[in-house]
C-alpha positions in Angstrom: -9.2 -2.2 11.7 -7.7 -0.5 8.3 -6.5 2.7 10.3 -3.1 4.4 8.6 -2.7 6.1 11.9 0.3 4.0 12.9 3.2 5.5 14.7 5.6 7.3 13.5 3.7 8.2 9.9 3.9 4.3 8.8 1.7 1.3 8.3 -0.5 0.4 11.1 0.3 -2.7 13.4 -1.7 -5.4 14.8 -1.7 -7.8 17.2 -0.7 -11.1 15.2 -3.0 -14.1 15.0 -2.2 -17.2 14.0 -4.1 -17.3 10.8 -2.7 -13.9 9.8 1.3 -13.1 10.0 2.2 -9.8 10.3 5.2 -7.4 8.8 7.5 -5.9 11.0 8.7 -2.0 10.8 11.9 -0.6 11.4 11.6 1.7 14.5 13.8 4.2 12.9 10.3 5.3 11.0 12.1 5.7 8.0 13.2 3.2 5.0 16.5 1.8 4.4 16.1 4.2 1.1 16.3 7.4 2.4 12.9 8.0 2.0 10.4 9.5 4.3 8.2 7.2 6.5 6.3 4.8 4.0 8.5 5.1 1.5 8.4 2.2 -0.8 11.4 -0.3 -0.7 13.8 -0.4 -3.4 13.0 2.5 -4.7 16.0 5.4 -4.1 14.6 9.1 -3.0 14.3 11.5 -5.7 17.5 12.8 -6.6 18.9 9.6 -7.1 20.3 8.6 -10.5 17.3 6.2 -11.8 14.9 6.7 -9.2 11.9 7.6 -11.6 12.5 4.3 -13.5 12.5 2.5 -10.0 9.4 4.2 -8.9 7.3 3.8 -12.5 8.5 -0.1 -11.7 6.9 -0.1 -8.2 3.9 1.5 -9.1 3.2 -0.8 -12.4 3.8 -4.0 -9.7 0.6 -2.2 -7.7 -1.4 -2.1 -10.7 -3.5 -4.6 -12.9 -0.6 -6.5 -15.1 -2.8 -4.7 -18.1 -1.3 -1.7 -17.6 2.1 -2.2 -18.8 0.5 -2.7 -22.0 0.2 1.8 -22.3 3.1 3.6 -23.2 2.2 7.1 -22.0 1.8 5.9 -18.4 5.4 5.0 -18.8 6.2 8.4 -20.6 3.8 10.2 -18.1 5.0 8.8 -14.5 3.0 11.3 -12.8 -0.2 9.9 -14.0 1.0 6.5 -13.6 1.1 7.2 -9.9 -2.0 8.8 -9.9 -4.0 5.9 -11.4 -2.0 3.7 -8.8 -3.4 5.8 -6.1 -6.9 5.5 -7.3 -6.9 1.8 -8.4 -5.4 1.4 -4.3 -7.9 3.5 -2.6 -10.7 1.1 -4.5 -8.8 -1.7 -3.5 -9.3 -0.6 0.0 -13.0 0.2 -0.6 -13.4 -3.7 -1.7 -11.3 -4.8 1.3 -13.2 -2.5 3.8 -16.7 -3.5 1.9 -15.8 -7.5 2.0 -14.7 -7.2 5.7 -18.2 -5.5 6.5 -20.0 -7.9 4.7 -18.6 -11.6 5.1 -19.9 -12.7 8.1 -23.7 -12.1 6.9 -22.7 -13.2 3.1 -20.5 -16.5 3.6 -21.4 -18.2 7.1 -23.5 -20.4 5.9 -21.0 -21.3 3.0 -17.6 -22.0 5.1 -19.4 -21.9 8.5 -18.2 -19.6 11.8 -14.2 -21.0 11.7 -13.9 -20.1 7.8 -15.6 -16.6 8.3 -12.8 -16.0 11.2 -10.3 -17.2 8.9 -11.3 -15.0 5.9 -11.7 -11.7 8.4 -7.8 -12.2 9.2 -6.5 -12.5 5.6 -9.1 -9.8 5.0 -7.2 -7.5 8.0 -4.0 -8.6 6.7 -4.7 -7.6 3.1 -6.3 -4.2 4.5 -2.6 -3.3 6.3 -0.8 -4.6 3.1 -3.0 -2.0 1.4 -3.0 0.8 3.4 1.0 0.7 3.6 1.1 0.5 -0.5 -1.3 3.4 -0.9 1.0 5.7 1.7 3.8 4.6 -0.4 2.2 5.8 -3.8 0.9 8.8 -2.7 4.6 9.7 -1.8 5.9 8.5 -5.1 3.0 11.0 -6.4 4.3 13.7 -4.5 7.6 13.5 -5.5 7.1 13.0 -9.1 5.2 16.1 -8.8 8.1 17.6 -7.6 7.1 18.0 -4.0 10.1 17.5 -1.4 9.9 15.5 1.8 10.3 18.1 5.0 10.9 16.1 8.4 8.8 17.1 11.1 11.0 17.7 14.1 
């Protein structure tokens, strides 16, 4: 269901349903920002002026709002990226667990049609989280000084 084995290393794609829109991915495999496939939109690649500030802003957007209260995470972007990866991993696990349990837990409350709609929404959110987790992992690698080497 939430498998990150999409084509060209990007986020997974699924067949769209009326209840769940699917975001389109470019066929080029890399984002317009010049980073590796899965690199977050709006964040310049490492080495460009101000890329770390944009990376920190992107990471904070994918964490709970209260994370903005802690100045050490802005001073140490590697720590913020590491926390963001862990947070996104936990969110993915919650989505997967909810997807497994929703049929039994909610069918009496919202009926089969409601369960179908909730499953579609959980699937969409899972796809979004897989892409965000990949992007956060790429930012963590870049902040640690690792360089992306394109495969032939």
